[in-house]
Structure formats: C-alpha cells, structure tokens
Biopython code that builds the backbone (N, CA, C, O; Angstrom):
import numpy as np
from Bio.PDB.StructureBuilder import StructureBuilder

atoms = [
    (1, "ASP", "N", (-21.352, 7.898, 103.762)),
    (1, "ASP", "CA", (-22.289, 8.408, 102.720)),
    (1, "ASP", "C", (-21.428, 7.987, 101.440)),
    (1, "ASP", "O", (-20.236, 8.229, 101.252)),
    (2, "ASP", "N", (-22.303, 7.308, 100.612)),
    (2, "ASP", "CA", (-21.721, 6.902, 99.472)),
    (2, "ASP", "C", (-21.178, 7.950, 98.586)),
    (2, "ASP", "O", (-20.163, 7.755, 97.916)),
    (3, "ASN", "N", (-21.872, 9.118, 98.570)),
    (3, "ASN", "CA", (-21.402, 10.254, 97.675)),
    (3, "ASN", "C", (-20.014, 10.953, 98.125)),
    (3, "ASN", "O", (-19.183, 11.385, 97.325)),
    (4, "ALA", "N", (-19.928, 10.983, 99.163)),
    (4, "ALA", "CA", (-18.678, 11.472, 99.852)),
    (4, "ALA", "C", (-17.458, 10.643, 99.493)),
    (4, "ALA", "O", (-16.381, 11.168, 99.211)),
    (5, "ALA", "N", (-17.649, 9.382, 99.512)),
    (5, "ALA", "CA", (-16.631, 8.345, 99.062)),
    (5, "ALA", "C", (-16.272, 8.466, 97.491)),
    (5, "ALA", "O", (-15.159, 8.274, 97.001)),
    (6, "LYS", "N", (-17.343, 8.794, 96.869)),
    (6, "LYS", "CA", (-17.163, 9.165, 95.378)),
    (6, "LYS", "C", (-16.203, 10.355, 95.138)),
    (6, "LYS", "O", (-15.257, 10.318, 94.351)),
    (7, "VAL", "N", (-16.536, 11.368, 95.868)),
    (7, "VAL", "CA", (-15.872, 12.768, 95.827)),
    (7, "VAL", "C", (-14.464, 12.492, 96.199)),
    (7, "VAL", "O", (-13.586, 12.942, 95.463)),
    (8, "GLU", "N", (-14.125, 11.781, 97.291)),
    (8, "GLU", "CA", (-12.792, 11.510, 97.716)),
    (8, "GLU", "C", (-11.939, 10.739, 96.579)),
    (8, "GLU", "O", (-10.804, 11.061, 96.228)),
    (9, "LYS", "N", (-12.612, 9.781, 96.129)),
    (9, "LYS", "CA", (-12.088, 8.992, 94.918)),
    (9, "LYS", "C", (-11.782, 9.962, 93.842)),
    (9, "LYS", "O", (-10.654, 9.877, 93.356)),
    (10, "ALA", "N", (-12.581, 10.866, 93.384)),
    (10, "ALA", "CA", (-12.352, 11.805, 92.304)),
    (10, "ALA", "C", (-11.169, 12.660, 92.816)),
    (10, "ALA", "O", (-10.215, 12.910, 92.079)),
    (11, "LYS", "N", (-11.242, 13.078, 94.014)),
    (11, "LYS", "CA", (-10.009, 13.923, 94.441)),
    (11, "LYS", "C", (-8.375, 13.129, 94.402)),
    (11, "LYS", "O", (-7.260, 13.569, 94.121)),
    (12, "ALA", "N", (-8.808, 11.942, 94.775)),
    (12, "ALA", "CA", (-7.384, 10.911, 94.618)),
    (12, "ALA", "C", (-7.094, 10.742, 93.227)),
    (12, "ALA", "O", (-5.923, 10.718, 92.848)),
    (13, "LEU", "N", (-8.082, 10.617, 92.407)),
    (13, "LEU", "CA", (-7.664, 10.367, 90.944)),
    (13, "LEU", "C", (-6.964, 11.851, 90.252)),
    (13, "LEU", "O", (-5.972, 11.885, 89.523)),
    (14, "THR", "N", (-7.607, 12.771, 90.610)),
    (14, "THR", "CA", (-6.904, 14.134, 90.074)),
    (14, "THR", "C", (-5.650, 14.341, 90.662)),
    (14, "THR", "O", (-4.800, 14.878, 89.952)),
    (15, "LYS", "N", (-5.315, 13.990, 91.958)),
    (15, "LYS", "CA", (-4.036, 14.166, 92.458)),
    (15, "LYS", "C", (-2.881, 13.254, 91.599)),
    (15, "LYS", "O", (-1.707, 13.598, 91.461)),
    (16, "GLU", "N", (-3.372, 12.256, 91.162)),
    (16, "GLU", "CA", (-2.428, 11.338, 90.378)),
    (16, "GLU", "C", (-2.408, 11.616, 88.967)),
    (16, "GLU", "O", (-1.742, 10.929, 88.192)),
    (17, "MET", "N", (-3.091, 12.569, 88.608)),
    (17, "MET", "CA", (-2.991, 12.986, 87.104)),
    (17, "MET", "C", (-1.605, 13.888, 86.912)),
    (17, "MET", "O", (-1.217, 14.635, 87.810)),
    (18, "LYS", "N", (-1.012, 13.764, 85.849)),
    (18, "LYS", "CA", (0.086, 14.456, 85.432)),
    (18, "LYS", "C", (-0.298, 15.050, 84.150)),
    (18, "LYS", "O", (-0.564, 14.380, 83.153)),
    (19, "LEU", "N", (-0.321, 16.396, 84.210)),
    (19, "LEU", "CA", (-0.698, 17.255, 83.047)),
    (19, "LEU", "C", (0.662, 17.680, 82.358)),
    (19, "LEU", "O", (1.680, 17.950, 82.996)),
    (20, "VAL", "N", (0.560, 17.707, 81.027)),
    (20, "VAL", "CA", (1.895, 18.230, 80.322)),
    (20, "VAL", "C", (1.144, 19.155, 79.239)),
    (20, "VAL", "O", (0.212, 18.798, 78.518)),
    (21, "ALA", "N", (1.806, 20.530, 79.288)),
    (21, "ALA", "CA", (1.451, 21.526, 78.434)),
    (21, "ALA", "C", (2.480, 21.641, 77.391)),
    (21, "ALA", "O", (3.671, 21.717, 77.691)),
    (22, "ARG", "N", (2.035, 21.659, 76.100)),
    (22, "ARG", "CA", (3.071, 22.146, 75.084)),
    (22, "ARG", "C", (2.446, 23.294, 74.257)),
    (22, "ARG", "O", (1.233, 23.423, 74.089)),
    (23, "SER", "N", (3.400, 24.117, 73.756)),
    (23, "SER", "CA", (3.088, 25.418, 72.954)),
    (23, "SER", "C", (3.747, 25.260, 71.658)),
    (23, "SER", "O", (4.811, 24.693, 71.409)),
    (24, "ALA", "N", (2.934, 25.857, 70.877)),
    (24, "ALA", "CA", (3.492, 25.765, 69.369)),
    (24, "ALA", "C", (3.128, 27.196, 68.741)),
    (24, "ALA", "O", (2.429, 27.958, 69.407)),
    (25, "LYS", "N", (3.533, 27.530, 67.626)),
    (25, "LYS", "CA", (3.250, 28.723, 67.002)),
    (25, "LYS", "C", (2.291, 28.350, 65.832)),
    (25, "LYS", "O", (2.659, 27.472, 65.052)),
    (26, "THR", "N", (1.165, 28.917, 65.670)),
    (26, "THR", "CA", (0.330, 28.672, 64.493)),
    (26, "THR", "C", (0.939, 29.502, 63.236)),
    (26, "THR", "O", (1.916, 30.237, 63.382)),
    (27, "ALA", "N", (0.328, 29.338, 62.076)),
    (27, "ALA", "CA", (0.615, 29.830, 60.844)),
    (27, "ALA", "C", (0.275, 31.519, 60.939)),
    (27, "ALA", "O", (0.882, 32.413, 60.349)),
    (28, "LYS", "N", (-0.723, 31.636, 61.738)),
    (28, "LYS", "CA", (-0.987, 33.142, 61.873)),
    (28, "LYS", "C", (-0.151, 33.780, 63.035)),
    (28, "LYS", "O", (-0.370, 34.941, 63.380)),
    (29, "LYS", "N", (0.700, 33.098, 63.567)),
    (29, "LYS", "CA", (1.747, 33.464, 64.611)),
    (29, "LYS", "C", (1.027, 33.749, 66.017)),
    (29, "LYS", "O", (1.501, 34.428, 66.928)),
    (30, "ASN", "N", (-0.077, 33.166, 66.012)),
    (30, "ASN", "CA", (-0.626, 32.895, 67.417)),
    (30, "ASN", "C", (-0.142, 31.726, 68.273)),
    (30, "ASN", "O", (0.541, 30.871, 67.709)),
    (31, "ILE", "N", (-0.347, 31.629, 69.232)),
    (31, "ILE", "CA", (0.107, 30.438, 70.078)),
    (31, "ILE", "C", (-0.828, 29.541, 70.565)),
    (31, "ILE", "O", (-1.846, 29.918, 71.147)),
    (32, "LYS", "N", (-0.521, 28.239, 70.343)),
    (32, "LYS", "CA", (-1.430, 27.167, 70.580)),
    (32, "LYS", "C", (-0.789, 26.482, 71.649)),
    (32, "LYS", "O", (0.402, 26.173, 71.609)),
    (33, "VAL", "N", (-1.748, 26.172, 72.861)),
    (33, "VAL", "CA", (-1.297, 25.572, 73.970)),
    (33, "VAL", "C", (-1.999, 24.086, 74.163)),
    (33, "VAL", "O", (-3.194, 24.039, 74.456)),
    (34, "VAL", "N", (-1.392, 23.130, 74.028)),
    (34, "VAL", "CA", (-2.077, 21.866, 74.128)),
    (34, "VAL", "C", (-1.751, 21.004, 75.423)),
    (34, "VAL", "O", (-0.574, 20.847, 75.749)),
    (35, "VAL", "N", (-2.795, 20.440, 76.169)),
    (35, "VAL", "CA", (-2.635, 19.925, 77.284)),
    (35, "VAL", "C", (-2.756, 18.390, 77.069)),
    (35, "VAL", "O", (-3.601, 17.924, 76.305)),
    (36, "LYS", "N", (-1.985, 17.715, 77.685)),
    (36, "LYS", "CA", (-2.104, 16.260, 77.421)),
    (36, "LYS", "C", (-2.014, 15.714, 78.956)),
    (36, "LYS", "O", (-1.314, 16.257, 79.811)),
    (37, "GLY", "N", (-2.882, 14.473, 79.201)),
    (37, "GLY", "CA", (-2.799, 13.865, 80.464)),
    (37, "GLY", "C", (-3.796, 12.717, 80.609)),
    (37, "GLY", "O", (-4.885, 12.715, 80.036)),
    (38, "ASP", "N", (-3.417, 11.869, 81.303)),
    (38, "ASP", "CA", (-4.267, 10.612, 81.314)),
    (38, "ASP", "C", (-5.445, 10.737, 82.155)),
    (38, "ASP", "O", (-5.409, 10.449, 83.351)),
    (39, "LEU", "N", (-6.479, 11.154, 81.570)),
    (39, "LEU", "CA", (-7.768, 11.519, 82.145)),
    (39, "LEU", "C", (-8.695, 10.317, 82.147)),
    (39, "LEU", "O", (-9.673, 10.423, 82.887)),
    (40, "LYS", "N", (-8.567, 9.190, 81.451)),
    (40, "LYS", "CA", (-9.258, 8.022, 81.422)),
    (40, "LYS", "C", (-10.174, 7.776, 82.727)),
    (40, "LYS", "O", (-11.405, 7.760, 82.738)),
    (41, "ALA", "N", (-9.257, 7.576, 83.889)),
    (41, "ALA", "CA", (-9.622, 7.165, 85.134)),
    (41, "ALA", "C", (-10.733, 8.045, 85.532)),
    (41, "ALA", "O", (-11.713, 7.538, 86.076)),
    (42, "ILE", "N", (-10.681, 9.301, 85.318)),
    (42, "ILE", "CA", (-11.762, 10.357, 85.861)),
    (42, "ILE", "C", (-12.940, 10.222, 84.919)),
    (42, "ILE", "O", (-14.082, 10.039, 85.340)),
    (43, "THR", "N", (-12.623, 10.320, 83.577)),
    (43, "THR", "CA", (-13.828, 10.073, 82.784)),
    (43, "THR", "C", (-14.616, 8.831, 82.827)),
    (43, "THR", "O", (-15.828, 8.875, 82.616)),
    (44, "ASP", "N", (-13.990, 7.685, 83.095)),
    (44, "ASP", "CA", (-14.551, 6.592, 83.219)),
    (44, "ASP", "C", (-15.424, 6.456, 84.536)),
    (44, "ASP", "O", (-16.403, 5.710, 84.533)),
    (45, "ALA", "N", (-15.107, 7.094, 85.527)),
    (45, "ALA", "CA", (-15.728, 7.374, 86.843)),
    (45, "ALA", "C", (-17.015, 8.304, 86.789)),
    (45, "ALA", "O", (-17.648, 8.661, 87.782)),
    (46, "GLY", "N", (-17.298, 8.632, 85.496)),
    (46, "GLY", "CA", (-18.515, 9.359, 85.256)),
    (46, "GLY", "C", (-18.245, 10.842, 85.313)),
    (46, "GLY", "O", (-19.219, 11.589, 85.212)),
    (47, "TYR", "N", (-17.050, 11.356, 85.462)),
    (47, "TYR", "CA", (-17.009, 12.834, 85.655)),
    (47, "TYR", "C", (-16.767, 13.665, 84.351)),
    (47, "TYR", "O", (-16.235, 13.138, 83.375)),
    (48, "THR", "N", (-17.153, 14.935, 84.352)),
    (48, "THR", "CA", (-16.817, 15.572, 83.109)),
    (48, "THR", "C", (-15.713, 16.383, 83.264)),
    (48, "THR", "O", (-15.691, 17.142, 84.234)),
    (49, "VAL", "N", (-14.646, 16.358, 82.363)),
    (49, "VAL", "CA", (-13.456, 17.184, 82.511)),
    (49, "VAL", "C", (-13.384, 18.437, 81.723)),
    (49, "VAL", "O", (-13.651, 18.437, 80.521)),
    (50, "LYS", "N", (-12.945, 19.760, 82.519)),
    (50, "LYS", "CA", (-12.871, 20.886, 81.666)),
    (50, "LYS", "C", (-11.211, 21.220, 82.113)),
    (50, "LYS", "O", (-10.566, 20.732, 83.041)),
    (51, "TYR", "N", (-10.811, 22.197, 81.128)),
    (51, "TYR", "CA", (-9.373, 22.628, 81.231)),
    (51, "TYR", "C", (-9.477, 24.156, 81.608)),
    (51, "TYR", "O", (-10.292, 24.886, 81.044)),
    (52, "LYS", "N", (-8.658, 24.587, 82.539)),
    (52, "LYS", "CA", (-8.557, 25.971, 82.768)),
    (52, "LYS", "C", (-7.091, 26.436, 82.560)),
    (52, "LYS", "O", (-6.129, 25.931, 83.138)),
    (53, "PHE", "N", (-7.027, 27.518, 81.616)),
    (53, "PHE", "CA", (-5.587, 27.850, 81.116)),
    (53, "PHE", "C", (-5.303, 29.066, 81.821)),
    (53, "PHE", "O", (-6.166, 29.896, 82.107)),
    (54, "TYR", "N", (-3.884, 29.178, 82.144)),
    (54, "TYR", "CA", (-3.287, 30.362, 83.104)),
    (54, "TYR", "C", (-2.115, 30.867, 82.030)),
    (54, "TYR", "O", (-1.561, 30.104, 81.238)),
    (55, "ARG", "N", (-1.839, 32.287, 82.147)),
    (55, "ARG", "CA", (-0.820, 32.854, 81.445)),
    (55, "ARG", "C", (-0.080, 33.909, 82.308)),
    (55, "ARG", "O", (-0.722, 34.690, 83.009)),
    (56, "SER", "N", (1.155, 33.925, 82.257)),
    (56, "SER", "CA", (1.864, 34.849, 83.001)),
    (56, "SER", "C", (3.256, 35.498, 82.193)),
    (56, "SER", "O", (3.877, 34.817, 81.377)),
    (57, "THR", "N", (3.579, 36.657, 82.480)),
    (57, "THR", "CA", (5.033, 36.941, 81.928)),
    (57, "THR", "C", (6.281, 36.578, 82.739)),
    (57, "THR", "O", (7.436, 36.751, 82.349)),
    (58, "LYS", "N", (5.906, 36.045, 83.935)),
    (58, "LYS", "CA", (6.885, 35.579, 84.700)),
    (58, "LYS", "C", (6.770, 33.999, 84.952)),
    (58, "LYS", "O", (5.689, 33.422, 85.069)),
    (59, "LYS", "N", (7.904, 33.433, 85.016)),
    (59, "LYS", "CA", (7.908, 31.915, 84.980)),
    (59, "LYS", "C", (7.289, 31.442, 86.416)),
    (59, "LYS", "O", (6.529, 30.478, 86.501)),
    (60, "SER", "N", (7.661, 32.156, 87.434)),
    (60, "SER", "CA", (7.153, 31.593, 88.863)),
    (60, "SER", "C", (5.968, 32.122, 89.548)),
    (60, "SER", "O", (5.476, 31.623, 90.560)),
    (61, "ALA", "N", (5.566, 33.102, 88.969)),
    (61, "ALA", "CA", (4.296, 33.823, 89.529)),
    (61, "ALA", "C", (3.529, 34.653, 88.696)),
    (61, "ALA", "O", (3.885, 34.878, 87.539)),
    (62, "GLY", "N", (2.439, 35.158, 89.217)),
    (62, "GLY", "CA", (1.621, 36.088, 88.364)),
    (62, "GLY", "C", (0.677, 35.394, 87.434)),
    (62, "GLY", "O", (0.127, 36.072, 86.566)),
    (63, "TYR", "N", (0.448, 34.202, 87.520)),
    (63, "TYR", "CA", (-0.569, 33.379, 86.623)),
    (63, "TYR", "C", (-1.865, 34.119, 86.671)),
    (63, "TYR", "O", (-2.237, 34.362, 87.819)),
    (64, "LYS", "N", (-2.716, 34.576, 85.624)),
    (64, "LYS", "CA", (-3.947, 34.688, 85.555)),
    (64, "LYS", "C", (-4.732, 33.731, 84.711)),
    (64, "LYS", "O", (-4.198, 33.235, 83.719)),
    (65, "ALA", "N", (-5.943, 33.445, 85.036)),
    (65, "ALA", "CA", (-6.796, 32.503, 84.278)),
    (65, "ALA", "C", (-7.295, 33.208, 83.049)),
    (65, "ALA", "O", (-7.812, 34.325, 83.055)),
    (66, "VAL", "N", (-7.125, 32.576, 82.168)),
    (66, "VAL", "CA", (-7.553, 33.250, 80.802)),
    (66, "VAL", "C", (-8.701, 32.738, 80.016)),
    (66, "VAL", "O", (-9.354, 33.426, 79.232)),
    (67, "LEU", "N", (-8.942, 31.256, 80.322)),
    (67, "LEU", "CA", (-10.020, 30.526, 79.625)),
    (67, "LEU", "C", (-10.407, 29.282, 80.367)),
    (67, "LEU", "O", (-9.483, 28.646, 80.873)),
    (68, "THR", "N", (-11.505, 28.883, 80.495)),
    (68, "THR", "CA", (-11.850, 27.440, 80.978)),
    (68, "THR", "C", (-12.753, 26.866, 79.835)),
    (68, "THR", "O", (-13.685, 27.525, 79.376)),
    (69, "LYS", "N", (-12.432, 25.586, 79.387)),
    (69, "LYS", "CA", (-13.258, 24.917, 78.258)),
    (69, "LYS", "C", (-12.870, 23.466, 78.220)),
    (69, "LYS", "O", (-11.848, 22.997, 78.721)),
    (70, "LYS", "N", (-13.798, 22.810, 77.571)),
    (70, "LYS", "CA", (-13.932, 21.385, 77.434)),
    (70, "LYS", "C", (-12.707, 20.838, 76.810)),
    (70, "LYS", "O", (-12.111, 19.893, 77.328)),
    (71, "ALA", "N", (-12.239, 21.506, 75.511)),
    (71, "ALA", "CA", (-11.207, 20.980, 74.691)),
    (71, "ALA", "C", (-9.821, 21.374, 75.267)),
    (71, "ALA", "O", (-9.651, 22.491, 75.757)),
    (72, "PRO", "N", (-8.812, 20.428, 75.204)),
    (72, "PRO", "CA", (-7.475, 20.554, 75.878)),
    (72, "PRO", "C", (-6.663, 21.529, 75.117)),
    (72, "PRO", "O", (-5.470, 21.594, 75.413)),
    (73, "THR", "N", (-7.142, 22.331, 74.144)),
    (73, "THR", "CA", (-6.405, 23.302, 73.538)),
    (73, "THR", "C", (-6.989, 24.800, 73.625)),
    (73, "THR", "O", (-8.174, 25.128, 73.555)),
    (74, "TYR", "N", (-5.857, 25.630, 73.796)),
    (74, "TYR", "CA", (-6.043, 27.104, 73.782)),
    (74, "TYR", "C", (-5.302, 27.937, 72.869)),
    (74, "TYR", "O", (-4.083, 27.802, 72.769)),
    (75, "PHE", "N", (-5.925, 28.767, 72.212)),
    (75, "PHE", "CA", (-5.364, 29.651, 71.218)),
    (75, "PHE", "C", (-5.194, 30.982, 71.876)),
    (75, "PHE", "O", (-6.151, 31.657, 72.253)),
    (76, "ASN", "N", (-3.756, 31.388, 72.019)),
    (76, "ASN", "CA", (-3.593, 32.810, 72.590)),
    (76, "ASN", "C", (-3.459, 33.689, 71.122)),
    (76, "ASN", "O", (-2.673, 33.396, 70.221)),
    (77, "THR", "N", (-4.368, 34.776, 71.105)),
    (77, "THR", "CA", (-4.285, 35.567, 70.162)),
    (77, "THR", "C", (-3.945, 36.897, 70.146)),
    (77, "THR", "O", (-4.153, 37.611, 69.164)),
    (78, "TYR", "N", (-3.338, 37.356, 71.363)),
    (78, "TYR", "CA", (-3.154, 38.524, 71.682)),
    (78, "TYR", "C", (-1.865, 38.700, 72.804)),
    (78, "TYR", "O", (-1.809, 37.922, 73.757)),
    (79, "GLY", "N", (-0.959, 39.647, 72.646)),
    (79, "GLY", "CA", (0.244, 39.771, 73.502)),
    (79, "GLY", "C", (0.873, 41.044, 73.150)),
    (79, "GLY", "O", (0.453, 41.803, 72.276)),
    (80, "LYS", "N", (2.097, 41.269, 74.018)),
    (80, "LYS", "CA", (2.821, 42.382, 73.701)),
    (80, "LYS", "C", (4.141, 41.849, 72.860)),
    (80, "LYS", "O", (4.774, 40.880, 73.278)),
    (81, "LYS", "N", (4.482, 42.477, 71.760)),
    (81, "LYS", "CA", (5.640, 41.922, 70.947)),
    (81, "LYS", "C", (6.880, 42.060, 71.810)),
    (81, "LYS", "O", (7.183, 42.972, 72.580)),
    (82, "GLY", "N", (7.655, 40.724, 71.443)),
    (82, "GLY", "CA", (8.798, 40.400, 72.197)),
    (82, "GLY", "C", (8.745, 39.877, 73.718)),
    (82, "GLY", "O", (9.756, 39.615, 74.369)),
    (83, "THR", "N", (7.464, 39.764, 74.180)),
    (83, "THR", "CA", (7.206, 39.478, 75.678)),
    (83, "THR", "C", (7.172, 37.722, 75.648)),
    (83, "THR", "O", (6.537, 37.031, 74.851)),
    (84, "MET", "N", (7.864, 37.354, 76.526)),
    (84, "MET", "CA", (7.923, 35.735, 76.706)),
    (84, "MET", "C", (6.494, 35.479, 77.823)),
    (84, "MET", "O", (6.249, 36.056, 78.883)),
    (85, "TYR", "N", (5.840, 34.567, 77.224)),
    (85, "TYR", "CA", (4.576, 34.262, 78.200)),
    (85, "TYR", "C", (4.802, 32.904, 78.271)),
    (85, "TYR", "O", (5.276, 32.140, 77.430)),
    (86, "TYR", "N", (4.317, 32.668, 79.614)),
    (86, "TYR", "CA", (4.376, 31.291, 80.145)),
    (86, "TYR", "C", (2.912, 30.774, 80.407)),
    (86, "TYR", "O", (2.051, 31.530, 80.857)),
    (87, "TYR", "N", (2.656, 29.388, 80.093)),
    (87, "TYR", "CA", (1.301, 29.032, 80.007)),
    (87, "TYR", "C", (1.331, 27.815, 81.091)),
    (87, "TYR", "O", (2.318, 27.095, 81.246)),
    (88, "LYS", "N", (0.165, 27.692, 81.790)),
    (88, "LYS", "CA", (-0.071, 26.529, 82.607)),
    (88, "LYS", "C", (-1.419, 26.145, 82.524)),
    (88, "LYS", "O", (-2.183, 27.011, 82.099)),
    (89, "ALA", "N", (-1.924, 24.992, 82.845)),
    (89, "ALA", "CA", (-3.242, 24.514, 82.811)),
    (89, "ALA", "C", (-3.400, 23.761, 83.962)),
    (89, "ALA", "O", (-2.371, 23.427, 84.550)),
    (90, "ILE", "N", (-4.753, 23.338, 84.522)),
    (90, "ILE", "CA", (-5.181, 22.555, 85.348)),
    (90, "ILE", "C", (-6.482, 21.689, 84.717)),
    (90, "ILE", "O", (-7.146, 22.100, 83.765)),
    (91, "ALA", "N", (-6.692, 20.602, 85.315)),
    (91, "ALA", "CA", (-7.921, 19.994, 84.846)),
    (91, "ALA", "C", (-9.058, 19.997, 85.741)),
    (91, "ALA", "O", (-8.759, 19.555, 86.850)),
    (92, "LEU", "N", (-10.293, 20.361, 85.616)),
    (92, "LEU", "CA", (-11.215, 20.397, 86.447)),
    (92, "LEU", "C", (-12.362, 19.096, 86.303)),
    (92, "LEU", "O", (-12.876, 18.734, 85.244)),
    (93, "ALA", "N", (-12.564, 18.615, 87.414)),
    (93, "ALA", "CA", (-13.563, 17.317, 87.393)),
    (93, "ALA", "C", (-14.876, 17.831, 87.822)),
    (93, "ALA", "O", (-14.929, 18.379, 88.923)),
    (94, "TYR", "N", (-16.046, 17.722, 87.038)),
    (94, "TYR", "CA", (-17.331, 18.126, 87.324)),
    (94, "TYR", "C", (-18.437, 16.842, 87.406)),
    (94, "TYR", "O", (-18.577, 16.073, 86.454)),
    (95, "ASN", "N", (-19.124, 16.726, 88.534)),
    (95, "ASN", "CA", (-20.052, 15.614, 88.553)),
    (95, "ASN", "C", (-21.185, 15.879, 87.532)),
    (95, "ASN", "O", (-21.164, 16.855, 86.782)),
    (96, "LYS", "N", (-22.211, 14.923, 87.545)),
    (96, "LYS", "CA", (-23.258, 15.125, 86.627)),
    (96, "LYS", "C", (-24.083, 16.221, 86.781)),
    (96, "LYS", "O", (-24.752, 16.641, 85.838)),
    (97, "ASP", "N", (-24.103, 16.784, 88.006)),
    (97, "ASP", "CA", (-24.936, 18.323, 88.384)),
    (97, "ASP", "C", (-24.108, 19.398, 87.680)),
    (97, "ASP", "O", (-24.662, 20.472, 87.443)),
    (98, "GLY", "N", (-22.872, 19.218, 87.334)),
    (98, "GLY", "CA", (-22.112, 20.407, 87.043)),
    (98, "GLY", "C", (-21.596, 20.929, 87.952)),
    (98, "GLY", "O", (-21.299, 22.110, 87.772)),
    (99, "LYS", "N", (-21.286, 20.355, 89.207)),
    (99, "LYS", "CA", (-20.555, 20.948, 90.431)),
    (99, "LYS", "C", (-19.263, 20.440, 90.351)),
    (99, "LYS", "O", (-19.025, 19.254, 90.125)),
    (100, "LEU", "N", (-18.281, 21.438, 90.556)),
    (100, "LEU", "CA", (-16.923, 21.022, 90.489)),
    (100, "LEU", "C", (-16.604, 20.130, 91.804)),
    (100, "LEU", "O", (-16.900, 20.539, 92.927)),
    (101, "ILE", "N", (-16.033, 18.993, 91.599)),
    (101, "ILE", "CA", (-15.641, 17.925, 92.405)),
    (101, "ILE", "C", (-14.248, 18.030, 92.878)),
    (101, "ILE", "O", (-14.034, 18.120, 94.087)),
    (102, "ALA", "N", (-13.246, 18.026, 91.992)),
    (102, "ALA", "CA", (-11.869, 18.190, 92.171)),
    (102, "ALA", "C", (-11.117, 18.870, 91.158)),
    (102, "ALA", "O", (-11.687, 19.167, 90.108)),
    (103, "LYS", "N", (-9.839, 19.171, 91.347)),
    (103, "LYS", "CA", (-9.154, 19.723, 90.082)),
    (103, "LYS", "C", (-7.575, 19.399, 90.561)),
    (103, "LYS", "O", (-7.182, 19.150, 91.701)),
    (104, "THR", "N", (-6.820, 19.481, 89.345)),
    (104, "THR", "CA", (-5.358, 19.172, 89.553)),
    (104, "THR", "C", (-4.679, 20.543, 90.229)),
    (104, "THR", "O", (-5.232, 21.639, 90.312)),
    (105, "GLU", "N", (-3.517, 20.244, 90.629)),
    (105, "GLU", "CA", (-2.731, 21.357, 91.109)),
    (105, "GLU", "C", (-2.139, 22.038, 89.797)),
    (105, "GLU", "O", (-1.865, 21.471, 88.740)),
    (106, "LEU", "N", (-2.019, 23.276, 90.088)),
    (106, "LEU", "CA", (-1.423, 24.011, 88.938)),
    (106, "LEU", "C", (0.003, 23.662, 88.768)),
    (106, "LEU", "O", (0.533, 23.619, 87.657)),
    (107, "LYS", "N", (0.659, 23.399, 89.943)),
    (107, "LYS", "CA", (2.309, 23.184, 89.699)),
    (107, "LYS", "C", (2.627, 21.853, 88.973)),
    (107, "LYS", "O", (3.727, 21.561, 88.504)),
    (108, "GLN", "N", (1.395, 21.007, 88.943)),
    (108, "GLN", "CA", (1.627, 19.681, 88.311)),
    (108, "GLN", "C", (1.938, 19.704, 86.932)),
    (108, "GLN", "O", (2.509, 18.740, 86.422)),
    (109, "CYS", "N", (1.596, 20.790, 86.215)),
    (109, "CYS", "CA", (1.558, 20.864, 84.799)),
    (109, "CYS", "C", (3.081, 21.468, 84.481)),
    (109, "CYS", "O", (3.595, 22.336, 85.187)),
    (110, "ARG", "N", (3.694, 20.909, 83.369)),
    (110, "ARG", "CA", (4.940, 21.526, 83.129)),
    (110, "ARG", "C", (4.738, 22.936, 82.148)),
    (110, "ARG", "O", (3.834, 23.121, 81.333)),
    (111, "TYR", "N", (5.670, 23.701, 82.431)),
    (111, "TYR", "CA", (5.483, 25.031, 81.623)),
    (111, "TYR", "C", (5.472, 24.866, 80.115)),
    (111, "TYR", "O", (6.196, 24.058, 79.534)),
    (112, "ALA", "N", (4.702, 25.591, 79.573)),
    (112, "ALA", "CA", (4.970, 25.894, 78.115)),
    (112, "ALA", "C", (5.139, 27.321, 78.119)),
    (112, "ALA", "O", (4.585, 28.104, 78.890)),
    (113, "LYS", "N", (6.026, 27.625, 77.109)),
    (113, "LYS", "CA", (6.346, 29.075, 77.010)),
    (113, "LYS", "C", (6.675, 29.318, 75.704)),
    (113, "LYS", "O", (7.247, 28.443, 75.054)),
    (114, "ARG", "N", (6.361, 30.516, 75.163)),
    (114, "ARG", "CA", (6.782, 31.124, 73.839)),
    (114, "ARG", "C", (6.623, 32.719, 73.865)),
    (114, "ARG", "O", (5.829, 33.373, 74.541)),
    (115, "ARG", "N", (7.599, 33.180, 72.940)),
    (115, "ARG", "CA", (7.881, 34.553, 72.785)),
    (115, "ARG", "C", (6.740, 35.041, 71.734)),
    (115, "ARG", "O", (6.536, 34.456, 70.670)),
    (116, "TRP", "N", (6.100, 36.063, 72.120)),
    (116, "TRP", "CA", (5.081, 36.692, 71.285)),
    (116, "TRP", "C", (5.733, 37.397, 70.056)),
    (116, "TRP", "O", (6.480, 38.302, 70.427)),
    (117, "THR", "N", (5.680, 37.270, 68.888)),
    (117, "THR", "CA", (6.382, 37.838, 67.827)),
    (117, "THR", "C", (5.588, 38.956, 66.820)),
    (117, "THR", "O", (6.156, 39.725, 66.044)),
    (118, "LYS", "N", (4.247, 38.849, 67.022)),
    (118, "LYS", "CA", (3.254, 39.710, 66.174)),
    (118, "LYS", "C", (3.549, 41.277, 66.300)),
    (118, "LYS", "O", (2.852, 42.088, 65.690)),
]
sb = StructureBuilder()
sb.init_structure("model")
sb.init_model(0)
sb.init_chain("A")
sb.init_seg("    ")
for serial, (resi, resn, name, xyz) in enumerate(atoms, 1):
    if name == "N":
        sb.init_residue(resn, " ", resi, " ")
    sb.init_atom(name, np.array(xyz, "f"), 0.0, 1.0, " ", f" {name:<3s}", serial, name[0])
structure = sb.get_structure()
C-alpha cells in the first residue's frame, strides 16, 4: 500500500527531527517560547506541521499540554509569582485530510525554563 509507505516515511522523518526550545522574557514580563527545528523534509513531503506546547513546574515530570498551533511561538501570559516553569514542545505532522500522521517525541526537545516574575 502506497499510503502506508508514506506514513512510515513521515514517521521516520519526525524521528530524525531535533527540536530546540528557547525561552525569553517579553517587555510585558510574559514568557515567549520559540521552537526551532529542521522541518523542511517533512513540509517538502506535503505534510502540515503544528506545534504542541507543554508546561510544568517540575523539570522531569508533570508536563501538561497548554496549546497547539501552527506558529512555532508560544506566549505564556499567566503563572504564579516566583515559580520556575519548564517548557517543552513537540511537532505534529498532519496529512492533507488533517489526520495526524506522526509526531516528534517530547524528550527530543531541549528544556526551556523561566521564572515567573509578575
């Protein structure tokens, strides 16, 4: 089946992707998380990529999904003063019908962390 081969190729491509998340403080003291990764191979294959952002107060556990969007940028606008938040992201590959085909692993992404100061 030609379609199954395409799905396997998409899964292989997402396995190879290395995402890096960086966090920065904005002028309004919100936290901006930007994800970078080499997605050219997956988008050239005709797939749509979306990013899913996760946040936790612990570095190694407790990550909860906060947002899924097409842009590789997430603005965190709420938090508890003095709390350190850790951020992770994954890339999701969708086919032309909008069906999820493949995703990167959460652990592939380097940590981005920032203390909430508002």
